[in-house]
N, C-alpha and C positions, 0 to 999 in steps of 0.2 A: 379661229376656234377658241372656245372658252376653256378655262382651266378646269381640270377635274376637281371634284369635291371629295373631302376626306372626313369620315366619321371618326372622331377622336375621343379618347378617354384620358382624363388626368388622374394619375395614381399618386396620391399623397399631396398634401397642401401645406408643407412647411414654407420657409421663406422663398426658396427657389420654386417649389411647386405652385405657390400662389401666383408668382409672376408668370410661370408657364401657363397656368390656367387662364389668367387674364389675356395673354397673347393668343391662346387658342380661341377664346371667345371673340376677340377682335379680328381674327384672321379672316379675310374675305373668302377663302377657299376651304374653310374648315367648319364642321358642325360638331359642337360638343354633344356627346351622347351619354356620358357618365363621369362620375367623380368618386374615387375611392378615398376615404379618410380613415385615420386611426383614432382620432379623438372623439369620444362619445358626444362632446359638446357640439361637434360639427355635423354629427349624423342627422340627416333630415333637413339640413339647411340648403337653400338654393345656392347653386354654384356661383352666381353673381355676387351674392352676399359675402362669400368667402374671400373674394379678391377685389372688392370695391367696385364691381360692375353692376349694371342694371339686372333685374331678375331674368333668368334664362329659361326657367321651367325645368331645368335639370337639377335633381335633388341628390345631394351627397349620400353615400352609403358606406357602411363598414362590411358589407357582404361581398366577399371576394368572388364567390361563385356567380353572383348576379352580374358583376362586372365582366367576368370571363365569358358569360353567356351572351353579351351584347352583340358580338360579331362586329366589333369596331374595325376600321381599317388600321388604326394605330393606337397604341397606348403610350402615353408619356409617363414612364415609370421612374418615380423619384422618391423612394422611401428614405426617410431621414436617417443619417448616420448617427448612431448612439455610442459607438465604441464597444458594444457588447456583441457576443456571438462571434462567429468566424468569418463574417463578411463585413465590408466597409459600410454596408447598408444597415447594420445593426441586426441582421438576420443570420440564422444558421444557413449553411449552404443548402440544406434540404428545404428550408422555408423559402429561400430565394428561388430555387428551382420549382417548388410547388406553385409559386406565383406565376412564373413566366412560361413554363412548359405548356400548361393548358392553353394559354393565349396563343402561343406559336403554333401549337397543333391545330387550333381552330382557324388558322389563317390570319390572325391578327399580328401585325408587325409591331415592333417595340423600339422606341428611342429612350435612352436612359442615361442618367448621371451616375449609375452604380458602377464603381470602378472595378468590381470583380469581373466584369465582362470585357475589360480592356485586353488588348493583345489576344483577341479571340478566346477569351475566358481562361487564360492560362492558370489563374489562381484557383479555379474550380476543379482542376485536375482532369485526367483523361475521362473518367466516368461522367463527371458533370458536363464536360464539353460534349461528350457523345450524346447525352440526353438532349441537350439543346440542339445539336445538329440534326438529330433524328426528328425532333419536333418541327424544326424548320423545313426539313424535307417533306414531312407529312402534310404540313399546312401550306407549303410553298410560301413561307414567310421569312422575314429577316429581323435581326436585332442589331442595333448600333449604339455603342456607348460613346458619349461625347468626350470623355477624357477627364483629366484631373484639373480641377480648380483654376480656371476653366480649361477645357480641352483645346480651345483654339490656340493656346500658347505653346503646347507641346506637339500639336499636330497641324491644325488647319493653317495657321500663320506661317510656320516654318516650311510647310509643303509648298506654299506659293514661291518662296525664295529658292527652293531646290530646283525649280524649273529652269534656272539659268546657270546651274552648276555642272561642271564636268569632273572636277577633282576637289574633294573636301578633306581638309586636314583635321578640323575640330569644329564642333558646334557647341557654343556656350549659351545657356539660357539662365537668366537670373530673374527672380521674383522678389519684390520688395513690399513689405507691409508695415506701415507706421500705425502702431496701436495706441498712440498717446491720447487719441480722442475717443477710443472705443469705450462705450458705456457698459462694460461687462467686467466688473471688478473680479468676480470669481474666475472667469476665464483668463483674464490678463495676469492677475496677481497670484492665483493659486494653481490653475491648470498649466499656464505657461511659465509661472514662477519668476516673473519680473519682480525686481526689488528684493529677491532672495540672495543669500551669500553665494559667491561664485566658487568658493572652496567646496570641493566635493560635488560639484555640478555633474550630473549624470548625462553625458551626451547621447546616451541611447534612448532617453525618454521619448524624444520626438523623432530621432533618427530612424528608429525601426518602423514607426508608423508611416513616416513620409516615404521611406524606401518602398514600403508595400504599396503606397498610393501612386508613386511616380515612375518607378522602374518599369512596369509594364508599358506605360505610355511612351517612355523614352525608348523602349525596345522597338515599338512601332516606328518611331521617328528614325532610329538608327537603320532599321531595315529599309525604309523608304529612301534613305540617303545612300544606301549601298555600303554602310559601315559594318564591318564584320566584328562585332563585339564578342570577345571571348571571356571577359571578366568584368563583373560589376562590383562596386564597393560604395559604401556610404560612411561619412564621418560627420560629427557634430562639433559645434564650438559655441563659446559664450564670450561676450565682451561686457566690461563693467562701465557704469556711469562715471564720468570724470568729475561731475559736480552733482550736488543735490538737485533734484528736479521734481516738479509736481505734474502729474498727468491726471486725466479724468478719473481714472480708477484708483488713484492713491499716490503715496509718496515713494519716490525712488531715491534712496540714499546713495551718496558717493561710494563707489567701490562695490555696489551690488549689481546684480544682473540687469542689463539695460538693452542688450541685443543678443540675438542668437541666430545661428545659421545651421543648415544641413546641406551637405554637398554630396551629390550622387554622381559617380563617374563611371563611364564605360571605357574599357581599354581594348585595344586590338594589338596583339603581339607586344604588349608592354607599353604602348603609347596611348595616351588619352585621346579619344576621338569624339566623346560627347561628355558634357559636364552640365549638370543642373544645380543651381544654388538657390535656396530659399532663405531670405533674410526676414526676420521679424524684429522690430525694435520699438523703443518708446522715446528715444532721443538719438540725435545724430552724433552727439559728443561722447564717444566711447573709447575705451582702451582695451585692446588694440584698436587703432584707427582704421576701421573697415571703410570701404568705398560704398557707404550707404546712400541710397537715392530715394526720391519721393515714391510713394506707393504706386506700383505699376510693374513694368517688365523691361528687360533689356535682352536683346538677341544679337549675338555675334556669330558670324560664320567666317571661319578662316579657310579660304579656298581660292580658286583661280578667279572667282567673281565675289570678292569679300563684301560683307555687310556688317554694320554696327548700328543697330536701331534701338533707340530708347523710346519707351511708351509709357510715360507717366500718366496716371488717370487725371483728366482735366476737370476735377470737381473738388470742392473743399472737403477736408476730412470730416467736418461736422455733418455733411450730407452724403457721405460715402455709402452709408448703409442703404440709402434709397436707390443707389445705382448698381451695387454689387450683384443683386439677384439677376439682373438682366444679362450679365456676362455668362452666367451659368444656365439660365433658362432659355434665352432666345435661340441659341444654337440648336438644341434638340427640337424646338418647335419648327425652326426653319428647315430642319433636316427631314421632316416627316414626308414630304412628297418624294424626296430622293430615296429614302429607305423603302417606301411603298413600291417604288419602281425598280428596286435593286433585285439582284439574284438572291435566292434563298441562302440563309446561313448567318453566321456571326461575322459582322462586317467591321472593318476599320475605315478611317477617313480616306485611306488610299483607294478604297473600293468605290467611292462616290465621286460624282462630278463636283466642282466647286459649289459650295452651298450658298445660295442667295435667298433673300427674304421671301420672294414669291415662288421659289421652287423652279423645277425644270419646265420648259414650255411643253404644251401638250404633245407636239410631234416627238420631242425628245423622250418624254415619259413613256410614250407608246413603244 
């Protein structure tokens, strides 16, 4: 039997959206039928031109209603986060719902990087969740959020290791980001405040944002692992450069901020059962001496079948920007066949079969 074909729309074409658009165009089982853009300069351009591919005949538009009326099988929904509004997509909750509810009501499924839909849309509140569930029921459609930065580390990858566990004491996840080669002076030196005095450092600046991004995803993981978390907390910290150092974005003086971390923990009856730590740094030589590692991830499971797995990204820092979009874009594209075949509703990774590049076989999809 041949694989089914899917009519797909790409919604937004930032760094991640452009990569997703390219992979939809290249996918042997998908037909691109529409592209939604926010930038007036992109309006009317061929989809292929937007992502470095040959012309497709599909022209980008800023008209949401035109996109919603296409009757696509799935929309890859990737609005860019701006930090404004009440959602992590830079939209108010009403704007987010106004985007996705008509799609779901019409029978169009959605895969998304929008983290407000994590943990079955807990951040949207009871009314927002109810609107989405009602839309899914009406259209017999599904919506699946891929998770945080990227979701495979908080869901897909740990889930594979949970299959051999019977008793888990603690899950530790660590994310490492070396920003010394990042060509973004405003982001590195001003927004993240590297090179600024550590005295008076506000640990809440990034802690509150990252807690909102990751805690829902960690809740999904804890539930899948059978961990009964009754208390969540987050802390922040900063470490200083031990010597003067020069990075791409500027000068880091001795004694100024050179590394920072946010730790999110879940406890059960007072004992830590899940811990996520995100490290960002511009040099490894810091005080206090944290266990900083190359850009990538580390996962440890303390259990009757323990694991300690390090996953540094095997690419030079100078070319990292060429690869990062794939980690966030490929998962949602690969998930399209699974989400189209799933039961209606707001899904988590736990609801889907293991996601593979070509999707479920026709007999499984039926």
